C-alpha positions as CSV (number, residue, x, y, z in Angstrom):
1,X,-33.8,-17.0,-182.8
2,X,-37.2,-16.4,-184.1
3,X,-39.0,-13.9,-182.6
4,X,-42.6,-15.2,-181.2
5,X,-44.4,-13.0,-183.4
6,X,-43.0,-14.7,-186.6
7,X,-43.1,-18.4,-185.5
8,X,-45.0,-21.0,-186.7
9,X,-46.3,-24.3,-185.2
10,X,-44.3,-27.7,-185.8
11,X,-46.4,-30.5,-184.3
12,X,-46.8,-33.8,-183.9
13,X,-49.2,-36.5,-182.8
14,X,-47.9,-39.7,-181.5
15,X,-50.2,-42.3,-179.2
16,X,-52.9,-39.9,-178.3
17,X,-50.9,-37.2,-177.5
18,X,-49.6,-34.3,-179.3
19,X,-46.4,-31.9,-178.9
20,X,-45.9,-28.5,-180.5
21,X,-42.7,-26.1,-180.8
22,X,-42.8,-22.7,-182.0
23,X,-40.5,-22.3,-184.5
24,X,-38.7,-20.4,-187.7
25,X,-40.1,-22.0,-190.7
26,X,-37.4,-21.3,-193.5
27,X,-35.1,-23.0,-190.6
28,X,-37.1,-25.7,-189.7
29,X,-37.7,-26.9,-193.6
30,X,-34.3,-26.7,-193.6
31,X,-33.7,-28.6,-190.6
32,X,-35.7,-31.0,-192.7
33,X,-33.7,-31.5,-195.5
34,X,-30.3,-31.5,-193.8
35,X,-30.5,-31.2,-189.8
36,X,-26.1,-30.9,-189.6
37,X,-26.5,-27.6,-191.6
38,X,-29.0,-25.9,-189.0
39,X,-28.7,-25.5,-184.9
40,X,-31.8,-26.7,-183.5
41,X,-31.3,-23.9,-180.6
42,X,-31.8,-21.4,-184.0
43,X,-34.9,-23.1,-184.8
44,X,-36.5,-22.4,-182.0
45,X,-38.7,-19.1,-181.0
46,X,-38.7,-20.8,-177.4
47,X,-36.4,-24.2,-176.1
48,X,-40.0,-25.7,-174.7
49,X,-42.1,-28.5,-175.8
50,X,-45.8,-27.8,-175.5
51,X,-49.0,-30.2,-175.7
52,X,-50.8,-26.8,-177.0
53,X,-48.3,-23.8,-177.8
54,X,-51.2,-21.1,-178.8
55,X,-52.2,-21.3,-175.0
56,X,-48.9,-22.3,-173.5
57,X,-49.9,-25.5,-172.2
58,X,-46.5,-27.0,-171.6
59,X,-45.8,-31.2,-172.7
60,X,-45.3,-33.4,-169.6
61,X,-41.6,-33.9,-168.7
62,X,-43.1,-37.7,-167.9
63,X,-45.0,-38.6,-171.4
64,X,-41.9,-36.9,-173.2
65,X,-39.6,-39.5,-171.4
66,X,-41.9,-41.8,-172.0
67,X,-42.6,-41.6,-175.9
68,X,-39.2,-40.2,-176.9
69,X,-36.7,-41.2,-174.2
70,X,-35.6,-37.9,-173.4
71,X,-37.5,-34.7,-171.5
72,X,-34.4,-33.0,-173.4
73,X,-37.1,-30.2,-175.1
74,X,-34.2,-29.9,-178.1
75,X,-34.0,-33.3,-178.7
76,X,-37.8,-33.5,-178.4
77,X,-37.6,-30.5,-181.1
78,X,-35.6,-32.7,-183.3
79,X,-38.2,-35.5,-183.5
80,X,-40.7,-33.5,-183.8
81,X,-39.2,-31.1,-187.0
82,X,-38.2,-34.6,-188.7
83,X,-41.5,-36.7,-188.1
84,X,-44.2,-34.0,-187.5
85,X,-46.1,-31.0,-189.8
86,X,-45.2,-28.1,-189.7
87,X,-48.5,-25.4,-189.6
88,X,-48.6,-22.1,-191.3
89,X,-51.3,-19.3,-191.8
90,X,-52.6,-18.1,-194.7
91,X,-50.6,-15.1,-194.7
92,X,-47.4,-17.2,-193.9
93,X,-47.3,-19.0,-197.1
94,X,-48.2,-16.6,-198.6
95,X,-45.1,-14.3,-197.5
96,X,-43.1,-17.7,-197.6
97,X,-44.0,-18.1,-201.3
98,X,-43.3,-14.4,-202.2
99,X,-39.9,-14.6,-200.2
100,X,-38.7,-18.4,-202.0
101,X,-40.3,-17.0,-205.1
102,X,-38.0,-13.7,-205.4
103,X,-35.1,-16.0,-204.2
104,X,-35.8,-18.2,-207.3
105,X,-35.9,-15.0,-209.6
106,X,-33.0,-13.5,-208.5
107,X,-30.5,-16.8,-208.9
108,X,-32.5,-17.4,-212.4
109,X,-31.2,-14.0,-213.4
110,X,-28.2,-13.8,-211.7
111,X,-26.7,-17.0,-213.8
112,X,-28.9,-17.1,-217.1
113,X,-29.2,-15.6,-220.8
114,X,-31.0,-15.4,-223.6
115,X,-29.5,-17.5,-226.0
116,X,-30.4,-15.9,-229.4
117,X,-28.3,-12.9,-227.8
118,X,-26.2,-14.2,-225.3
119,X,-27.8,-11.4,-222.8
120,X,-29.4,-12.0,-219.2
121,X,-32.9,-11.8,-218.9
122,X,-34.1,-8.5,-216.4
123,X,-36.1,-10.1,-213.4
124,X,-39.6,-8.7,-214.3
125,X,-39.2,-10.8,-217.6
126,X,-38.4,-13.6,-215.6
127,X,-41.2,-12.9,-213.0
128,X,-43.9,-12.5,-216.0
129,X,-42.8,-15.6,-217.7
130,X,-43.3,-17.4,-214.2
131,X,-46.9,-16.4,-213.8
132,X,-47.6,-17.2,-217.5
133,X,-46.0,-20.9,-217.3
134,X,-48.3,-21.1,-214.1
135,X,-45.1,-22.0,-212.2
136,X,-45.7,-23.6,-208.4
137,X,-43.1,-22.3,-205.7
138,X,-42.9,-24.7,-202.8
139,X,-42.1,-22.5,-199.7
140,X,-40.6,-25.7,-198.3
141,X,-38.2,-26.5,-201.0
142,X,-35.0,-25.0,-201.0
143,X,-34.0,-22.1,-204.3
144,X,-31.3,-25.1,-205.8
145,X,-34.0,-27.5,-205.5
146,X,-36.7,-25.9,-207.6
147,X,-34.7,-23.7,-209.9
148,X,-34.3,-26.1,-212.4
149,X,-37.7,-27.1,-213.2
150,X,-38.8,-23.8,-213.1
151,X,-36.4,-23.0,-215.9
152,X,-37.5,-25.5,-217.6
153,X,-41.2,-24.9,-217.5
154,X,-40.3,-20.9,-218.5
155,X,-38.3,-22.0,-221.6
156,X,-41.7,-22.4,-223.0
157,X,-42.7,-18.7,-222.6
158,X,-38.4,-16.8,-223.5
159,X,-35.5,-18.3,-224.1
160,X,-33.4,-19.1,-221.4
161,X,-30.4,-21.0,-220.5
162,X,-27.9,-21.3,-217.8
163,X,-24.5,-20.3,-219.1
164,X,-21.3,-19.1,-217.9
165,X,-19.0,-16.7,-220.3
166,X,-15.6,-15.6,-220.4
167,X,-15.0,-12.3,-220.5
168,X,-11.4,-10.7,-221.8
169,X,-10.4,-7.5,-219.3
170,X,-7.8,-5.1,-218.9
171,X,-6.8,-2.7,-216.6
172,X,-4.3,-0.1,-215.5
173,X,-2.4,-1.6,-213.0
174,X,-2.7,0.9,-210.1
175,X,-6.0,-0.3,-209.6
176,X,-5.6,-4.0,-210.3
177,X,-5.4,-4.6,-206.6
178,X,-8.8,-3.8,-205.3
179,X,-10.2,-5.1,-209.0
180,X,-8.7,-8.4,-208.3
181,X,-10.6,-8.7,-204.9
182,X,-13.9,-7.5,-206.5
183,X,-13.9,-10.4,-209.0
184,X,-14.6,-13.3,-206.6
185,X,-17.7,-11.6,-205.7
186,X,-18.8,-12.3,-210.0
187,X,-16.7,-15.6,-211.1
188,X,-13.1,-16.7,-211.0
189,X,-10.0,-15.6,-213.0
190,X,-9.1,-18.1,-215.3
191,X,-6.0,-16.6,-216.5
192,X,-4.0,-13.1,-215.6
193,X,-1.3,-11.7,-217.1
194,X,1.3,-8.6,-216.8
195,X,1.9,-6.3,-219.4
196,X,5.3,-4.3,-219.9
197,X,3.1,-1.2,-220.3
198,X,1.8,-2.3,-216.7
199,X,-0.9,-3.1,-217.1
200,X,-3.0,-5.8,-215.9
201,X,-5.0,-8.5,-218.4
202,X,-7.0,-11.7,-217.7
203,X,-9.5,-13.8,-218.7
204,X,-12.7,-14.3,-215.8
205,X,-15.5,-17.0,-216.1
206,X,-18.9,-15.3,-214.5
207,X,-22.4,-16.2,-214.7
208,X,-24.0,-15.3,-217.7
209,X,-26.8,-13.1,-216.1
210,X,-24.1,-11.1,-214.4
211,X,-22.7,-9.3,-217.3
212,X,-24.1,-6.1,-217.4
213,X,-23.8,-5.6,-213.6
214,X,-20.1,-6.7,-213.8
215,X,-19.1,-4.1,-216.8
216,X,-20.7,-2.0,-214.7
217,X,-18.6,-2.5,-211.6
218,X,-15.5,-3.0,-213.1
219,X,-15.7,0.7,-214.7
220,X,-17.2,2.3,-211.9
221,X,-13.2,0.5,-209.6
222,X,-11.0,1.5,-212.6
223,X,-12.7,5.3,-213.0
224,X,-14.0,4.1,-216.5
225,X,-10.5,2.8,-217.5
226,X,-11.0,-1.1,-217.9
227,X,-11.6,-2.7,-221.8
228,X,-13.4,-6.0,-221.8
229,X,-14.6,-8.2,-224.3
230,X,-16.9,-11.3,-224.5
231,X,-15.2,-14.2,-225.5
232,X,-17.0,-16.3,-228.0
């Protein structure tokens, strides 16, 4: 549940009446996209419907029954979210855009590479390209809805594309157990085999942007006893 300090107003005006609820802006945006993925109780700061949220004036139960066929705040809140608008202060909007931009940059840095070198782009380079391309980030759209559009825009500034890469690894058998579990955080194992000397070899598919962190983690987990090769 969002705090009152961080909540924003969602408003619906109908038949000369105004109905307001206090909501988490991010969860409200998710609900509008797919209500099955978000619990309405998690979205609301308080389970009340107001005619003026800033003053704390509650909406009439009789009016809600008349217009929404229900005086249940949770049911009415769903209708307000689906049909109404979400009000943001300038500062709230700036912060939401900043947070959403950070998530987009992290996803691109995680999954994209420079096709000229096969290496990932640092987040700072991606951020700079977004500024140069004058990319607009929508605080109410999901990362996945925006990332491909933004990737297309920044291609005019840097060579970049989403690509998965295959990496062959070989590690001592005694470290295979812990490493096996860690690999699932990066990608998936396509092939694996135990060698006669007790070592474990595998071919792993990971997002191109994770190469450096993958190599670093494998080295850390095996005490440096790892061999890797990027497969073409």
